[in-house]
CHARMM-style PDB file with segment names, atoms N, HN, CA, C and O in Angstrom:
ATOM      1  N   MET     1       1.335  -1.121   0.395  1.00  0.00      PROA
ATOM      2  CA  MET     1      -0.450  -0.184  -0.256  1.00  0.00      PROA
ATOM      3  C   MET     1       0.621   1.558  -0.078  1.00  0.00      PROA
ATOM      4  O   MET     1       0.790   1.865   1.102  1.00  0.00      PROA
ATOM      5  N   THR     2       1.146   2.387  -0.943  1.00  0.00      PROA
ATOM      6  HN  THR     2       1.008   2.137  -1.901  1.00  0.00      PROA
ATOM      7  CA  THR     2       1.588   3.452  -0.766  1.00  0.00      PROA
ATOM      8  C   THR     2       0.813   4.445  -0.181  1.00  0.00      PROA
ATOM      9  O   THR     2      -0.404   4.625  -0.133  1.00  0.00      PROA
ATOM     10  N   LEU     3       1.562   4.919   0.158  1.00  0.00      PROA
ATOM     11  HN  LEU     3       2.550   4.772   0.119  1.00  0.00      PROA
ATOM     12  CA  LEU     3       0.956   6.493   1.357  1.00  0.00      PROA
ATOM     13  C   LEU     3       0.891   7.466   0.250  1.00  0.00      PROA
ATOM     14  O   LEU     3       1.535   7.514  -0.798  1.00  0.00      PROA
ATOM     15  N   ARG     4      -0.099   8.282   0.755  1.00  0.00      PROA
ATOM     16  HN  ARG     4      -0.622   8.243   1.606  1.00  0.00      PROA
ATOM     17  CA  ARG     4      -0.513   9.125   0.239  1.00  0.00      PROA
ATOM     18  C   ARG     4      -0.451  10.509   0.834  1.00  0.00      PROA
ATOM     19  O   ARG     4      -1.621  10.804   1.075  1.00  0.00      PROA
ATOM     20  N   LEU     5       0.336  11.500   1.189  1.00  0.00      PROA
ATOM     21  HN  LEU     5       1.287  11.260   0.994  1.00  0.00      PROA
ATOM     22  CA  LEU     5       1.455  12.859   1.236  1.00  0.00      PROA
ATOM     23  C   LEU     5      -0.249  13.375   0.614  1.00  0.00      PROA
ATOM     24  O   LEU     5      -0.777  13.028  -0.442  1.00  0.00      PROA
ATOM     25  N   PHE     6      -0.738  14.182   1.557  1.00  0.00      PROA
ATOM     26  HN  PHE     6      -0.309  14.464   2.415  1.00  0.00      PROA
ATOM     27  CA  PHE     6      -1.693  15.170   0.966  1.00  0.00      PROA
ATOM     28  C   PHE     6      -0.874  16.918   1.519  1.00  0.00      PROA
ATOM     29  O   PHE     6       0.143  16.771   2.197  1.00  0.00      PROA
ATOM     30  N   ILE     7      -1.111  17.743   1.362  1.00  0.00      PROA
ATOM     31  HN  ILE     7      -1.937  17.862   0.811  1.00  0.00      PROA
ATOM     32  CA  ILE     7      -0.064  19.279   2.297  1.00  0.00      PROA
ATOM     33  C   ILE     7      -1.651  20.380   1.790  1.00  0.00      PROA
ATOM     34  O   ILE     7      -2.000  20.960   0.762  1.00  0.00      PROA
ATOM     35  N   THR     8      -2.215  20.202   3.158  1.00  0.00      PROA
ATOM     36  HN  THR     8      -1.931  19.731   3.993  1.00  0.00      PROA
ATOM     37  CA  THR     8      -3.018  21.118   3.341  1.00  0.00      PROA
ATOM     38  C   THR     8      -2.633  22.557   1.996  1.00  0.00      PROA
ATOM     39  O   THR     8      -1.534  22.876   1.542  1.00  0.00      PROA
ATOM     40  N   PRO     9      -3.804  23.055   1.731  1.00  0.00      PROA
ATOM     41  CA  PRO     9      -3.085  25.039   1.082  1.00  0.00      PROA
ATOM     42  C   PRO     9      -2.830  25.584   1.965  1.00  0.00      PROA
ATOM     43  O   PRO     9      -2.070  26.533   1.777  1.00  0.00      PROA
ATOM     44  N   ARG    10      -3.392  25.266   3.717  1.00  0.00      PROA
ATOM     45  HN  ARG    10      -4.010  24.495   3.870  1.00  0.00      PROA
ATOM     46  CA  ARG    10      -2.603  26.730   4.831  1.00  0.00      PROA
ATOM     47  C   ARG    10      -1.157  26.203   4.465  1.00  0.00      PROA
ATOM     48  O   ARG    10      -0.396  26.967   3.871  1.00  0.00      PROA
ATOM     49  N   ALA    11      -0.751  24.922   4.798  1.00  0.00      PROA
ATOM     50  HN  ALA    11      -1.369  24.302   5.281  1.00  0.00      PROA
ATOM     51  CA  ALA    11       0.222  24.243   5.008  1.00  0.00      PROA
ATOM     52  C   ALA    11       1.103  24.626   3.780  1.00  0.00      PROA
ATOM     53  O   ALA    11       2.224  25.105   3.952  1.00  0.00      PROA
ATOM     54  N   ALA    12       0.532  24.389   2.417  1.00  0.00      PROA
ATOM     55  HN  ALA    12      -0.379  24.000   2.277  1.00  0.00      PROA
ATOM     56  CA  ALA    12       1.221  25.099   1.392  1.00  0.00      PROA
ATOM     57  C   ALA    12       1.222  26.696   1.537  1.00  0.00      PROA
ATOM     58  O   ALA    12       2.079  27.319   0.912  1.00  0.00      PROA
ATOM     59  N   ARG    13       0.595  27.165   2.079  1.00  0.00      PROA
ATOM     60  HN  ARG    13      -0.102  26.658   2.587  1.00  0.00      PROA
ATOM     61  CA  ARG    13       1.228  28.829   2.732  1.00  0.00      PROA
ATOM     62  C   ARG    13       2.676  29.027   3.752  1.00  0.00      PROA
ATOM     63  O   ARG    13       3.762  29.563   3.974  1.00  0.00      PROA
ATOM     64  N   GLU    14       1.950  28.383   4.001  1.00  0.00      PROA
ATOM     65  HN  GLU    14       1.068  27.947   3.820  1.00  0.00      PROA
ATOM     66  CA  GLU    14       3.305  28.629   5.144  1.00  0.00      PROA
ATOM     67  C   GLU    14       4.272  27.869   4.672  1.00  0.00      PROA
ATOM     68  O   GLU    14       5.172  28.208   5.441  1.00  0.00      PROA
ATOM     69  N   ILE    15       4.640  27.260   4.125  1.00  0.00      PROA
ATOM     70  HN  ILE    15       3.909  26.985   3.500  1.00  0.00      PROA
ATOM     71  CA  ILE    15       5.429  26.130   3.198  1.00  0.00      PROA
ATOM     72  C   ILE    15       6.280  27.042   2.608  1.00  0.00      PROA
ATOM     73  O   ILE    15       7.510  27.061   2.651  1.00  0.00      PROA
ATOM     74  N   ARG    16       5.322  27.991   1.908  1.00  0.00      PROA
ATOM     75  HN  ARG    16       4.323  27.976   1.872  1.00  0.00      PROA
ATOM     76  CA  ARG    16       6.002  29.174   0.747  1.00  0.00      PROA
ATOM     77  C   ARG    16       6.909  30.533   1.226  1.00  0.00      PROA
ATOM     78  O   ARG    16       7.960  31.105   0.935  1.00  0.00      PROA
ATOM     79  N   ARG    17       5.988  30.624   1.977  1.00  0.00      PROA
ATOM     80  HN  ARG    17       5.135  30.159   2.213  1.00  0.00      PROA
ATOM     81  CA  ARG    17       6.059  32.132   2.789  1.00  0.00      PROA
ATOM     82  C   ARG    17       6.777  32.009   3.677  1.00  0.00      PROA
ATOM     83  O   ARG    17       6.920  33.038   4.338  1.00  0.00      PROA
ATOM     84  N   ALA    18       7.762  30.466   4.266  1.00  0.00      PROA
ATOM     85  HN  ALA    18       7.646  29.630   3.729  1.00  0.00      PROA
ATOM     86  CA  ALA    18       8.972  30.316   5.016  1.00  0.00      PROA
ATOM     87  C   ALA    18      10.658  29.874   3.757  1.00  0.00      PROA
ATOM     88  O   ALA    18      11.881  29.999   3.804  1.00  0.00      PROA
ATOM     89  N   ALA    19       9.679  29.381   2.874  1.00  0.00      PROA
ATOM     90  HN  ALA    19       8.685  29.279   2.836  1.00  0.00      PROA
ATOM     91  CA  ALA    19      10.716  29.139   1.581  1.00  0.00      PROA
ATOM     92  C   ALA    19      11.677  30.173   1.461  1.00  0.00      PROA
ATOM     93  O   ALA    19      12.902  30.050   1.451  1.00  0.00      PROA
ATOM     94  N   GLU    20      10.621  31.776   1.320  1.00  0.00      PROA
ATOM     95  HN  GLU    20       9.626  31.876   1.328  1.00  0.00      PROA
ATOM     96  CA  GLU    20      10.707  32.638   0.611  1.00  0.00      PROA
ATOM     97  C   GLU    20      10.927  33.440   1.461  1.00  0.00      PROA
ATOM     98  O   GLU    20      10.275  34.442   1.168  1.00  0.00      PROA
ATOM     99  N   TRP    21      11.577  33.626   2.534  1.00  0.00      PROA
ATOM    100  HN  TRP    21      12.107  32.812   2.772  1.00  0.00      PROA
ATOM    101  CA  TRP    21      12.356  34.206   3.322  1.00  0.00      PROA
ATOM    102  C   TRP    21      13.938  33.289   4.067  1.00  0.00      PROA
ATOM    103  O   TRP    21      15.084  33.711   4.217  1.00  0.00      PROA
ATOM    104  N   TRP    22      13.430  32.174   4.333  1.00  0.00      PROA
ATOM    105  HN  TRP    22      12.499  31.832   4.211  1.00  0.00      PROA
ATOM    106  CA  TRP    22      14.828  31.369   3.983  1.00  0.00      PROA
ATOM    107  C   TRP    22      15.671  31.854   3.069  1.00  0.00      PROA
ATOM    108  O   TRP    22      16.846  32.135   3.308  1.00  0.00      PROA
ATOM    109  N   SER    23      14.976  32.005   1.712  1.00  0.00      PROA
ATOM    110  HN  SER    23      14.022  31.777   1.517  1.00  0.00      PROA
ATOM    111  CA  SER    23      16.168  32.346   0.944  1.00  0.00      PROA
ATOM    112  C   SER    23      17.011  33.667   1.108  1.00  0.00      PROA
ATOM    113  O   SER    23      18.224  33.865   1.181  1.00  0.00      PROA
ATOM    114  N   VAL    24      15.652  34.692   1.144  1.00  0.00      PROA
ATOM    115  HN  VAL    24      14.667  34.531   1.085  1.00  0.00      PROA
ATOM    116  CA  VAL    24      15.919  36.430   1.289  1.00  0.00      PROA
ATOM    117  C   VAL    24      17.407  35.985   2.277  1.00  0.00      PROA
ATOM    118  O   VAL    24      18.566  35.691   1.984  1.00  0.00      PROA
ATOM    119  N   ASN    25      16.668  36.120   3.500  1.00  0.00      PROA
ATOM    120  HN  ASN    25      15.727  36.359   3.738  1.00  0.00      PROA
ATOM    121  CA  ASN    25      17.957  35.711   4.618  1.00  0.00      PROA
ATOM    122  C   ASN    25      18.913  35.106   5.304  1.00  0.00      PROA
ATOM    123  O   ASN    25      19.738  35.410   6.165  1.00  0.00      PROA
ATOM    124  N   ARG    26      18.437  33.726   4.417  1.00  0.00      PROA
ATOM    125  HN  ARG    26      17.766  33.479   3.718  1.00  0.00      PROA
ATOM    126  CA  ARG    26      19.544  33.375   5.234  1.00  0.00      PROA
ATOM    127  C   ARG    26      20.452  32.928   3.542  1.00  0.00      PROA
ATOM    128  O   ARG    26      20.217  32.120   2.644  1.00  0.00      PROA
ATOM    129  N   LEU    27      21.156  33.604   3.708  1.00  0.00      PROA
ATOM    130  HN  LEU    27      21.346  34.260   4.438  1.00  0.00      PROA
ATOM    131  CA  LEU    27      22.182  33.569   2.254  1.00  0.00      PROA
ATOM    132  C   LEU    27      22.686  32.323   1.776  1.00  0.00      PROA
ATOM    133  O   LEU    27      22.715  31.886   0.626  1.00  0.00      PROA
ATOM    134  N   ASP    28      23.065  31.840   2.813  1.00  0.00      PROA
ATOM    135  HN  ASP    28      23.042  32.195   3.747  1.00  0.00      PROA
ATOM    136  CA  ASP    28      24.284  30.866   2.935  1.00  0.00      PROA
ATOM    137  C   ASP    28      23.701  29.403   2.465  1.00  0.00      PROA
ATOM    138  O   ASP    28      24.689  28.886   1.943  1.00  0.00      PROA
ATOM    139  N   ALA    29      22.661  28.501   2.376  1.00  0.00      PROA
ATOM    140  HN  ALA    29      21.859  28.921   2.800  1.00  0.00      PROA
ATOM    141  CA  ALA    29      21.449  27.791   2.366  1.00  0.00      PROA
ATOM    142  C   ALA    29      20.490  28.329   1.779  1.00  0.00      PROA
ATOM    143  O   ALA    29      19.619  27.490   2.011  1.00  0.00      PROA
ATOM    144  N   PRO    30      19.694  29.602   0.816  1.00  0.00      PROA
ATOM    145  CA  PRO    30      18.893  30.068   0.779  1.00  0.00      PROA
ATOM    146  C   PRO    30      17.711  28.648   0.351  1.00  0.00      PROA
ATOM    147  O   PRO    30      16.552  28.980   0.603  1.00  0.00      PROA
ATOM    148  N   GLY    31      17.829  27.205  -0.223  1.00  0.00      PROA
ATOM    149  HN  GLY    31      18.770  26.935  -0.428  1.00  0.00      PROA
ATOM    150  CA  GLY    31      17.940  26.798  -0.601  1.00  0.00      PROA
ATOM    151  C   GLY    31      16.341  24.849   0.734  1.00  0.00      PROA
ATOM    152  O   GLY    31      15.435  24.025   0.607  1.00  0.00      PROA
ATOM    153  N   ALA    32      17.549  25.635   1.888  1.00  0.00      PROA
ATOM    154  HN  ALA    32      18.285  26.304   1.991  1.00  0.00      PROA
ATOM    155  CA  ALA    32      17.417  25.022   2.886  1.00  0.00      PROA
ATOM    156  C   ALA    32      16.038  24.836   4.167  1.00  0.00      PROA
ATOM    157  O   ALA    32      16.110  24.482   5.344  1.00  0.00      PROA
ATOM    158  N   VAL    33      14.881  25.234   3.346  1.00  0.00      PROA
ATOM    159  HN  VAL    33      14.822  25.521   2.390  1.00  0.00      PROA
ATOM    160  CA  VAL    33      13.629  24.842   4.021  1.00  0.00      PROA
ATOM    161  C   VAL    33      13.329  23.793   3.276  1.00  0.00      PROA
ATOM    162  O   VAL    33      13.172  22.643   3.686  1.00  0.00      PROA
ATOM    163  N   ARG    34      13.249  24.155   2.231  1.00  0.00      PROA
ATOM    164  HN  ARG    34      13.377  25.090   1.898  1.00  0.00      PROA
ATOM    165  CA  ARG    34      12.191  23.032   0.222  1.00  0.00      PROA
ATOM    166  C   ARG    34      13.393  21.593   1.234  1.00  0.00      PROA
ATOM    167  O   ARG    34      13.011  20.674   1.959  1.00  0.00      PROA
ATOM    168  N   ALA    35      14.602  21.928   0.897  1.00  0.00      PROA
ATOM    169  HN  ALA    35      14.912  22.675   0.308  1.00  0.00      PROA
ATOM    170  CA  ALA    35      15.617  20.508   0.712  1.00  0.00      PROA
ATOM    171  C   ALA    35      15.006  19.860   2.347  1.00  0.00      PROA
ATOM    172  O   ALA    35      14.739  18.683   2.586  1.00  0.00      PROA
ATOM    173  N   ASP    36      14.913  20.916   3.206  1.00  0.00      PROA
ATOM    174  HN  ASP    36      15.130  21.872   3.012  1.00  0.00      PROA
ATOM    175  CA  ASP    36      14.554  19.923   4.673  1.00  0.00      PROA
ATOM    176  C   ASP    36      13.153  19.104   4.565  1.00  0.00      PROA
ATOM    177  O   ASP    36      13.037  18.014   5.126  1.00  0.00      PROA
ATOM    178  N   LEU    37      12.252  19.598   3.926  1.00  0.00      PROA
ATOM    179  HN  LEU    37      12.345  20.483   3.469  1.00  0.00      PROA
ATOM    180  CA  LEU    37      11.200  19.560   3.734  1.00  0.00      PROA
ATOM    181  C   LEU    37      11.393  18.774   2.649  1.00  0.00      PROA
ATOM    182  O   LEU    37      12.517  18.428   3.012  1.00  0.00      PROA
ATOM    183  N   LYS    38      11.261  18.243   1.703  1.00  0.00      PROA
ATOM    184  HN  LYS    38      10.348  18.525   1.408  1.00  0.00      PROA
ATOM    185  CA  LYS    38      11.692  17.379   0.911  1.00  0.00      PROA
ATOM    186  C   LYS    38      12.715  15.699   1.310  1.00  0.00      PROA
ATOM    187  O   LYS    38      12.552  14.618   0.745  1.00  0.00      PROA
ATOM    188  N   THR    39      13.488  15.946   2.177  1.00  0.00      PROA
ATOM    189  HN  THR    39      13.621  16.824   2.636  1.00  0.00      PROA
ATOM    190  CA  THR    39      14.041  15.015   2.552  1.00  0.00      PROA
ATOM    191  C   THR    39      13.455  13.919   3.736  1.00  0.00      PROA
ATOM    192  O   THR    39      13.534  12.703   3.910  1.00  0.00      PROA
ATOM    193  N   THR    40      12.449  15.761   4.864  1.00  0.00      PROA
ATOM    194  HN  THR    40      12.385  16.749   4.723  1.00  0.00      PROA
ATOM    195  CA  THR    40      11.405  15.083   5.709  1.00  0.00      PROA
ATOM    196  C   THR    40      10.485  14.493   4.809  1.00  0.00      PROA
ATOM    197  O   THR    40      10.313  13.344   5.218  1.00  0.00      PROA
ATOM    198  N   LEU    41      10.040  14.620   4.144  1.00  0.00      PROA
ATOM    199  HN  LEU    41      10.180  15.553   3.812  1.00  0.00      PROA
ATOM    200  CA  LEU    41       8.467  13.640   3.265  1.00  0.00      PROA
ATOM    201  C   LEU    41       9.146  12.454   2.977  1.00  0.00      PROA
ATOM    202  O   LEU    41       8.409  11.472   2.887  1.00  0.00      PROA
ATOM    203  N   ALA    42      10.364  12.258   2.804  1.00  0.00      PROA
ATOM    204  HN  ALA    42      10.963  13.055   2.877  1.00  0.00      PROA
ATOM    205  CA  ALA    42      10.637  10.662   2.164  1.00  0.00      PROA
ATOM    206  C   ALA    42      11.133   9.861   3.017  1.00  0.00      PROA
ATOM    207  O   ALA    42      11.404   8.684   2.782  1.00  0.00      PROA
ATOM    208  N   ILE    43      11.317  10.532   4.253  1.00  0.00      PROA
ATOM    209  HN  ILE    43      11.097  11.489   4.443  1.00  0.00      PROA
ATOM    210  CA  ILE    43      11.331   9.666   6.091  1.00  0.00      PROA
ATOM    211  C   ILE    43       9.969   9.554   5.765  1.00  0.00      PROA
ATOM    212  O   ILE    43       9.591   8.685   4.980  1.00  0.00      PROA
ATOM    213  N   LEU    44       9.369  10.170   6.175  1.00  0.00      PROA
ATOM    214  HN  LEU    44       9.676  10.876   6.813  1.00  0.00      PROA
ATOM    215  CA  LEU    44       7.559  10.093   6.156  1.00  0.00      PROA
ATOM    216  C   LEU    44       7.166   9.141   4.863  1.00  0.00      PROA
ATOM    217  O   LEU    44       6.418   8.180   5.047  1.00  0.00      PROA
ATOM    218  N   HSD    45       7.491   9.323   4.049  1.00  0.00      PROA
ATOM    219  HN  HSD    45       8.099  10.103   3.899  1.00  0.00      PROA
ATOM    220  CA  HSD    45       6.823   7.524   3.644  1.00  0.00      PROA
ATOM    221  C   HSD    45       7.295   6.408   3.132  1.00  0.00      PROA
ATOM    222  O   HSD    45       6.850   5.768   2.180  1.00  0.00      PROA
ATOM    223  N   GLU    46       8.419   6.147   3.946  1.00  0.00      PROA
ATOM    224  HN  GLU    46       8.780   6.668   4.720  1.00  0.00      PROA
ATOM    225  CA  GLU    46       9.172   5.038   4.803  1.00  0.00      PROA
ATOM    226  C   GLU    46       8.526   5.082   6.171  1.00  0.00      PROA
ATOM    227  O   GLU    46       7.724   4.151   6.242  1.00  0.00      PROA
ATOM    228  N   GLN    47       8.553   5.697   7.132  1.00  0.00      PROA
ATOM    229  HN  GLN    47       9.205   6.453   7.074  1.00  0.00      PROA
ATOM    230  CA  GLN    47       7.895   5.599   8.366  1.00  0.00      PROA
ATOM    231  C   GLN    47       6.789   6.465   8.404  1.00  0.00      PROA
ATOM    232  O   GLN    47       7.094   7.657   8.401  1.00  0.00      PROA
ATOM    233  N   PRO    48       6.083   6.308   8.426  1.00  0.00      PROA
ATOM    234  CA  PRO    48       4.630   7.213   8.375  1.00  0.00      PROA
ATOM    235  C   PRO    48       4.099   7.571   9.249  1.00  0.00      PROA
ATOM    236  O   PRO    48       3.293   8.501   9.253  1.00  0.00      PROA
ATOM    237  N   GLY    49       4.662   6.462  10.814  1.00  0.00      PROA
ATOM    238  HN  GLY    49       5.317   5.707  10.811  1.00  0.00      PROA
ATOM    239  CA  GLY    49       4.506   6.784  11.807  1.00  0.00      PROA
ATOM    240  C   GLY    49       5.174   8.481  12.378  1.00  0.00      PROA
ATOM    241  O   GLY    49       4.699   8.896  13.435  1.00  0.00      PROA
ATOM    242  N   ILE    50       5.747   8.960  11.989  1.00  0.00      PROA
ATOM    243  HN  ILE    50       6.133   8.622  11.130  1.00  0.00      PROA
ATOM    244  CA  ILE    50       6.311  10.265  12.913  1.00  0.00      PROA
ATOM    245  C   ILE    50       6.380  11.114  12.743  1.00  0.00      PROA
ATOM    246  O   ILE    50       5.850  11.118  11.632  1.00  0.00      PROA
ATOM    247  N   GLY    51       6.656  12.158  12.937  1.00  0.00      PROA
ATOM    248  HN  GLY    51       7.086  12.154  13.839  1.00  0.00      PROA
ATOM    249  CA  GLY    51       5.947  13.844  13.356  1.00  0.00      PROA
ATOM    250  C   GLY    51       5.153  13.109  14.481  1.00  0.00      PROA
ATOM    251  O   GLY    51       5.074  12.000  15.011  1.00  0.00      PROA
ATOM    252  N   GLY    52       4.450  14.729  14.562  1.00  0.00      PROA
ATOM    253  HN  GLY    52       4.515  15.630  14.131  1.00  0.00      PROA
ATOM    254  CA  GLY    52       3.687  14.583  15.814  1.00  0.00      PROA
ATOM    255  C   GLY    52       2.211  14.533  15.399  1.00  0.00      PROA
ATOM    256  O   GLY    52       1.805  14.570  14.237  1.00  0.00      PROA
ATOM    257  N   GLU    53       1.362  14.431  16.664  1.00  0.00      PROA
ATOM    258  HN  GLU    53       1.692  14.401  17.607  1.00  0.00      PROA
ATOM    259  CA  GLU    53      -0.351  14.706  16.242  1.00  0.00      PROA
ATOM    260  C   GLU    53      -0.730  15.996  16.532  1.00  0.00      PROA
ATOM    261  O   GLU    53      -0.333  16.503  17.581  1.00  0.00      PROA
ATOM    262  N   VAL    54      -1.392  16.575  15.818  1.00  0.00      PROA
ATOM    263  HN  VAL    54      -1.714  16.163  14.966  1.00  0.00      PROA
ATOM    264  CA  VAL    54      -1.910  17.563  15.774  1.00  0.00      PROA
ATOM    265  C   VAL    54      -3.525  17.772  16.219  1.00  0.00      PROA
ATOM    266  O   VAL    54      -4.575  17.758  15.576  1.00  0.00      PROA
ATOM    267  N   GLU    55      -3.179  17.985  17.717  1.00  0.00      PROA
ATOM    268  HN  GLU    55      -2.327  17.997  18.239  1.00  0.00      PROA
ATOM    269  CA  GLU    55      -4.750  17.906  18.475  1.00  0.00      PROA
ATOM    270  C   GLU    55      -6.014  19.244  18.368  1.00  0.00      PROA
ATOM    271  O   GLU    55      -5.845  20.409  18.728  1.00  0.00      PROA
ATOM    272  N   ASN    56      -7.391  18.588  17.707  1.00  0.00      PROA
ATOM    273  HN  ASN    56      -7.528  17.642  17.415  1.00  0.00      PROA
ATOM    274  CA  ASN    56      -7.912  19.202  17.867  1.00  0.00      PROA
ATOM    275  C   ASN    56      -7.830  19.355  15.471  1.00  0.00      PROA
ATOM    276  O   ASN    56      -8.002  20.381  14.813  1.00  0.00      PROA
ATOM    277  N   ALA    57      -7.730  18.891  15.296  1.00  0.00      PROA
ATOM    278  HN  ALA    57      -7.590  18.057  15.830  1.00  0.00      PROA
ATOM    279  CA  ALA    57      -6.690  19.419  14.118  1.00  0.00      PROA
ATOM    280  C   ALA    57      -8.368  18.984  12.841  1.00  0.00      PROA
ATOM    281  O   ALA    57      -9.076  17.978  12.893  1.00  0.00      PROA
ATOM    282  N   SER    58      -8.442  19.718  12.245  1.00  0.00      PROA
ATOM    283  HN  SER    58      -7.867  20.535  12.203  1.00  0.00      PROA
ATOM    284  CA  SER    58     -10.495  19.408  11.412  1.00  0.00      PROA
ATOM    285  C   SER    58      -9.871  17.927  10.088  1.00  0.00      PROA
ATOM    286  O   SER    58     -10.670  17.627   9.201  1.00  0.00      PROA
ATOM    287  N   SER    59      -8.514  17.200  10.139  1.00  0.00      PROA
ATOM    288  HN  SER    59      -7.865  17.444  10.859  1.00  0.00      PROA
ATOM    289  CA  SER    59      -9.234  16.098   8.885  1.00  0.00      PROA
ATOM    290  C   SER    59      -8.239  15.143  10.610  1.00  0.00      PROA
ATOM    291  O   SER    59      -7.693  15.639  11.595  1.00  0.00      PROA
ATOM    292  N   LEU    60      -8.488  13.473  10.111  1.00  0.00      PROA
ATOM    293  HN  LEU    60      -8.932  13.069   9.311  1.00  0.00      PROA
ATOM    294  CA  LEU    60      -7.980  12.592  11.186  1.00  0.00      PROA
ATOM    295  C   LEU    60      -6.603  12.949  10.103  1.00  0.00      PROA
ATOM    296  O   LEU    60      -6.532  13.656   9.099  1.00  0.00      PROA
ATOM    297  N   ASP    61      -5.520  12.051  10.873  1.00  0.00      PROA
ATOM    298  HN  ASP    61      -5.578  11.476  11.689  1.00  0.00      PROA
ATOM    299  CA  ASP    61      -3.898  11.408  10.756  1.00  0.00      PROA
ATOM    300  C   ASP    61      -3.185  12.647  10.179  1.00  0.00      PROA
ATOM    301  O   ASP    61      -2.896  12.594   8.984  1.00  0.00      PROA
ATOM    302  N   VAL    62      -2.802  13.975  11.012  1.00  0.00      PROA
ATOM    303  HN  VAL    62      -3.036  14.018  11.983  1.00  0.00      PROA
ATOM    304  CA  VAL    62      -2.738  15.713  10.610  1.00  0.00      PROA
ATOM    305  C   VAL    62      -1.322  14.845  11.385  1.00  0.00      PROA
ATOM    306  O   VAL    62      -1.305  13.930  12.208  1.00  0.00      PROA
ATOM    307  N   GLN    63      -0.380  15.489  10.801  1.00  0.00      PROA
ATOM    308  HN  GLN    63      -0.394  16.232  10.132  1.00  0.00      PROA
ATOM    309  CA  GLN    63       0.933  15.502  11.920  1.00  0.00      PROA
ATOM    310  C   GLN    63       1.538  17.048  11.249  1.00  0.00      PROA
ATOM    311  O   GLN    63       1.281  17.851  10.352  1.00  0.00      PROA
ATOM    312  N   ARG    64       2.622  16.793  12.493  1.00  0.00      PROA
ATOM    313  HN  ARG    64       2.831  16.140  13.222  1.00  0.00      PROA
ATOM    314  CA  ARG    64       3.445  18.072  12.522  1.00  0.00      PROA
ATOM    315  C   ARG    64       5.083  18.255  12.166  1.00  0.00      PROA
ATOM    316  O   ARG    64       4.788  19.447  12.081  1.00  0.00      PROA
ATOM    317  N   PHE    65       5.738  18.236  12.036  1.00  0.00      PROA
ATOM    318  HN  PHE    65       5.978  17.268  12.105  1.00  0.00      PROA
ATOM    319  CA  PHE    65       6.603  17.678  11.649  1.00  0.00      PROA
ATOM    320  C   PHE    65       7.807  18.950  12.320  1.00  0.00      PROA
ATOM    321  O   PHE    65       7.184  20.011  12.331  1.00  0.00      PROA
ATOM    322  N   TYR    66       9.118  19.158  12.806  1.00  0.00      PROA
ATOM    323  HN  TYR    66       9.624  18.295  12.797  1.00  0.00      PROA
ATOM    324  CA  TYR    66       9.865  20.600  13.133  1.00  0.00      PROA
ATOM    325  C   TYR    66      11.126  20.011  12.136  1.00  0.00      PROA
ATOM    326  O   TYR    66      11.692  18.920  12.067  1.00  0.00      PROA
ATOM    327  N   LEU    67      11.262  21.260  11.429  1.00  0.00      PROA
ATOM    328  HN  LEU    67      10.802  22.146  11.486  1.00  0.00      PROA
ATOM    329  CA  LEU    67      12.875  21.003  10.706  1.00  0.00      PROA
ATOM    330  C   LEU    67      14.263  21.392  11.146  1.00  0.00      PROA
ATOM    331  O   LEU    67      14.875  22.436  10.921  1.00  0.00      PROA
ATOM    332  N   ASP    68      14.563  20.501  11.709  1.00  0.00      PROA
ATOM    333  HN  ASP    68      14.065  19.653  11.892  1.00  0.00      PROA
ATOM    334  CA  ASP    68      15.488  20.862  13.229  1.00  0.00      PROA
ATOM    335  C   ASP    68      17.020  22.034  12.591  1.00  0.00      PROA
ATOM    336  O   ASP    68      17.712  22.791  13.273  1.00  0.00      PROA
ATOM    337  N   ARG    69      17.105  21.726  10.961  1.00  0.00      PROA
ATOM    338  HN  ARG    69      16.544  21.112  10.407  1.00  0.00      PROA
ATOM    339  CA  ARG    69      18.422  22.767  10.548  1.00  0.00      PROA
ATOM    340  C   ARG    69      17.578  23.957  10.372  1.00  0.00      PROA
ATOM    341  O   ARG    69      17.838  24.442  11.473  1.00  0.00      PROA
ATOM    342  N   VAL    70      16.826  24.746   9.882  1.00  0.00      PROA
ATOM    343  HN  VAL    70      16.615  24.352   8.988  1.00  0.00      PROA
ATOM    344  CA  VAL    70      16.440  25.818   9.826  1.00  0.00      PROA
ATOM    345  C   VAL    70      15.193  26.336  10.861  1.00  0.00      PROA
ATOM    346  O   VAL    70      14.388  27.252  10.693  1.00  0.00      PROA
ATOM    347  N   LYS    71      15.355  25.362  12.033  1.00  0.00      PROA
ATOM    348  HN  LYS    71      16.009  24.618  12.169  1.00  0.00      PROA
ATOM    349  CA  LYS    71      14.478  25.381  13.657  1.00  0.00      PROA
ATOM    350  C   LYS    71      12.748  25.951  13.334  1.00  0.00      PROA
ATOM    351  O   LYS    71      12.120  26.817  13.943  1.00  0.00      PROA
ATOM    352  N   TYR    72      12.131  24.744  11.667  1.00  0.00      PROA
ATOM    353  HN  TYR    72      12.641  24.040  11.172  1.00  0.00      PROA
ATOM    354  CA  TYR    72      10.935  25.584  11.744  1.00  0.00      PROA
ATOM    355  C   TYR    72      10.167  24.577  11.527  1.00  0.00      PROA
ATOM    356  OT1 TYR    72       8.947  24.729  11.484  1.00  0.00      PROA
TER     357      TYR     72
END
């Protein structure tokens, strides 16, 4: 069975906003947010149980991840 990942529109906006800020303000690693997220999603695909639960989420099985390197 293949794990289906879905990023909500709100989460996509937050990712875009964070990635844009990072690319302007962290010139040593402008693509770090997107790279770290891509790595995290690849790990999630292999280990679907990782990530923190989101209490009172509007959908089931919503998970939250912390990107340690970029502190986001």
